[in-house]
C-alpha positions in Angstrom: 0.0 0.0 0.0 1.1 3.6 -0.7 1.3 5.8 2.4 1.8 9.5 2.9 4.0 10.8 5.8 2.7 9.9 9.3 0.2 12.1 11.0 -0.7 12.5 14.7 -4.1 11.4 16.1 -4.8 12.0 19.7 -1.1 12.2 20.6 -0.3 9.0 18.8 1.5 8.7 15.4 -0.3 6.7 12.8 0.3 6.2 9.0 -2.0 8.1 6.7 -2.9 6.1 3.6 -3.1 7.9 0.3 -6.7 7.6 -1.1 -5.9 8.9 -4.6 -9.0 11.1 -4.6 -8.2 14.2 -2.7 -6.0 16.1 -5.2 -8.5 17.6 -7.6 -10.3 20.8 -7.3 -13.5 21.1 -5.2 -16.4 20.9 -5.1 -15.9 17.1 -5.1 -18.6 14.9 -6.7 -19.3 11.3 -5.7 -20.6 10.5 -9.2 -18.8 10.1 -12.5 -18.6 13.1 -14.7 -18.8 11.9 -18.3 -16.8 14.9 -19.6 -13.9 14.0 -17.4 -13.7 10.3 -18.1 -11.6 8.0 -20.2 -12.1 4.2 -20.5 -9.2 1.7 -20.4 -9.7 -1.9 -21.3 -6.9 -4.2 -20.2 -5.8 -7.4 -22.0 -9.0 -9.1 -23.2 -7.0 -11.4 -25.4 -8.0 -14.8 -27.0 -5.4 -16.9 -25.1 -6.3 -15.4 -21.8 -10.1 -15.3 -21.9 -10.9 -19.0 -21.9 -9.2 -19.5 -18.6 -10.9 -16.6 -16.9 -13.7 -17.4 -14.4 -17.0 -16.3 -16.0 -15.0 -15.1 -18.9 -18.0 -14.8 -21.3 -19.8 -12.5 -18.8 -16.6 -10.5 -18.1 -16.1 -9.9 -21.9 -19.8 -9.0 -22.4 -19.6 -6.3 -19.6 -16.4 -4.9 -21.3 -18.3 -4.7 -24.6 -21.1 -2.9 -22.8 -18.6 -0.4 -21.4 -17.0 0.2 -24.8 -20.3 0.7 -26.6 -21.5 3.1 -23.9 -18.3 5.0 -24.1 -18.7 5.3 -27.9 -22.3 6.5 -27.5 -21.2 9.1 -24.9 -18.1 10.2 -26.7 -15.8 8.9 -24.0 -12.3 8.1 -25.3 -11.5 4.4 -25.2 -8.0 2.9 -25.0 -7.0 -0.8 -25.0 -3.9 -2.7 -23.9 -2.4 -6.0 -25.1 0.0 -8.0 -23.0 2.7 -9.6 -25.2 0.4 -9.8 -28.2 2.9 -12.0 -30.2 2.2 -14.7 -27.6 -1.2 -14.0 -26.3 -2.9 -12.5 -29.4 -4.5 -9.2 -30.1 -7.2 -7.5 -28.1 -10.7 -9.0 -28.7 -11.9 -7.7 -32.1 -15.2 -6.5 -30.7 -13.3 -4.2 -28.3 -10.4 -3.3 -30.6 -12.9 -1.8 -33.1 -14.1 0.6 -30.4 -10.7 1.8 -29.2 -9.1 4.9 -30.5 -5.7 3.4 -29.7 -4.4 0.0 -28.5 -1.2 -0.2 -26.6 1.0 -3.3 -26.9 3.0 -3.9 -23.7 5.3 -6.2 -21.9 5.1 -4.7 -18.4 2.1 -5.7 -16.3 1.6 -2.1 -15.4 0.7 -0.4 -18.7 1.9 2.9 -17.3 5.4 1.7 -17.7 4.8 1.2 -21.5 3.2 4.5 -22.2 -0.4 4.4 -21.1 -0.1 7.8 -19.3 1.2 9.4 -22.5 -2.0 8.2 -24.3 -4.3 9.4 -21.5 -2.7 12.8 -21.2 -2.2 13.5 -24.9 -4.0 16.7 -25.9 -7.1 16.2 -28.1 -6.3 16.7 -31.8 -7.4 20.1 -33.1 -10.1 19.8 -35.8 -9.8 21.2 -39.3 -7.4 24.2 -39.7 -7.9 25.5 -36.2 -4.2 26.2 -35.7 -4.2 28.5 -38.8 -6.9 30.7 -37.3 -6.0 34.0 -35.5 -5.6 33.4 -31.8 -8.8 35.3 -30.9 -10.8 32.8 -33.1 -9.2 29.7 -31.8 -11.1 27.6 -29.3 -9.3 26.8 -26.1 -7.8 23.4 -25.7 -10.1 21.0 -23.8 -9.2 20.4 -20.2 -7.4 17.1 -19.6 -9.6 14.2 -18.5 -8.4 13.0 -15.1 -10.9 10.2 -14.4 -10.0 6.7 -15.6 -12.7 4.0 -15.8 -10.8 0.8 -16.1 -11.5 -2.9 -16.4 -9.6 -6.0 -17.5 -7.9 -9.3 -16.9 -6.3 -10.6 -15.0 -7.7 -8.6 -12.1 -4.8 -9.4 -9.7 -2.0 -8.9 -12.3 -2.2 -6.4 -15.1 -5.5 -4.7 -14.1 -4.3 -4.3 -10.5 -0.8 -3.0 -11.4 -2.1 -0.6 -14.1 -4.7 0.8 -11.8 -2.2 1.3 -8.9 0.1 2.9 -11.4 -2.6 5.4 -12.4 -3.4 6.1 -8.8 0.2 6.8 -8.1 0.2 9.3 -10.9 -2.8 11.1 -9.2 -5.5 9.9 -11.6 -9.0 9.2 -10.3 -9.5 5.5 -10.9 -12.8 3.7 -11.1 -12.6 -0.1 -11.4 -15.6 -1.8 -13.1 -15.7 -5.1 -11.1 -18.1 -7.1 -13.3 -15.9 -6.5 -16.3 -12.8 -7.8 -14.5 -11.7 -11.3 -14.1 -9.0 -13.8 -13.0 -8.6 -17.5 -13.3 -9.2 -17.8 -9.6 -12.0 -15.7 -8.0 -10.0 -15.4 -4.8 -7.3 -13.6 -6.7 -9.9 -11.4 -8.2 -11.4 -10.5 -4.9 -8.1 -9.9 -3.3 -7.3 -7.5 -6.1 -10.5 -5.6 -5.4 -9.8 -5.4 -1.7 -6.3 -4.0 -2.4 -7.6 -1.5 -5.0 -10.3 -0.2 -2.7 -7.8 0.2 0.1 -5.6 2.3 -2.1 -8.3 4.7 -3.3 -9.9 3.2 -6.3 -13.7 3.3 -6.6 -15.3 -0.1 -7.2 -18.3 0.1 -9.5 -20.4 -2.0 -12.0 -20.8 -1.5 -15.7 -24.4 -0.4 -15.2 -23.4 2.1 -12.5 -21.0 3.6 -15.0 -23.6 3.7 -17.8 -26.3 5.4 -15.7 -23.8 7.9 -14.1 -22.6 8.9 -17.6 -26.2 9.5 -18.6 -27.2 11.3 -15.4 -30.9 11.6 -16.4 -33.7 9.9 -18.2 -33.9 13.2 -20.2 -30.5 12.6 -21.7 -30.9 12.5 -25.6 -28.9 9.2 -25.7 -31.0 7.5 -22.9 -33.1 5.3 -25.2 -30.0 4.2 -27.2 -28.2 3.5 -23.9 -31.1 1.4 -22.6 -31.0 -0.7 -25.8 -27.3 -1.5 -25.0 -28.0 -2.3 -21.4 -31.0 -4.5 -22.0 
């Protein structure tokens, strides 16, 4: 676990654990802000998925997340662990990713994931050729990472902890995560929660991104969820 310097409580010194969620500007919201989100899908690869407990369900939840992200214009990134040996990201997910990062480290941050997440959005058309007073300001960076993947206790865990260490807000979609052994999966969730990640489900993400039944994409979203 990652700890900040020790603090005093009632005259006694105790370690203060970093929660990963105190560093952004206030007011703080307990719900996902779709305009601040990016989606990361970790290592849903053909040579891994058959061994994952409830692998078909895990992949289906990941597909729901990716389709919801596309509907809501949330950037989607994928990762592939050693694709030469384990195959490429599942085609249904790869088609919805703006970029897919091949990697060898279990923590995708070590292979460039942060560069993808922090890259400025591309300017449209000939915006750079316009006079400065006509140029639109660059969009604010998205600091919230919604993440899911396999295996929960290896690449998903290490990547999420790496993002938290870099002061990103991390939301782990538990029903879209899996391991070969459910005890390993659950241990990963305990560790992630203890280090500041929010644990959510795919439908929680979908409805928080929508925010209201009046959202113009609500009916399209329901069709995906049902």
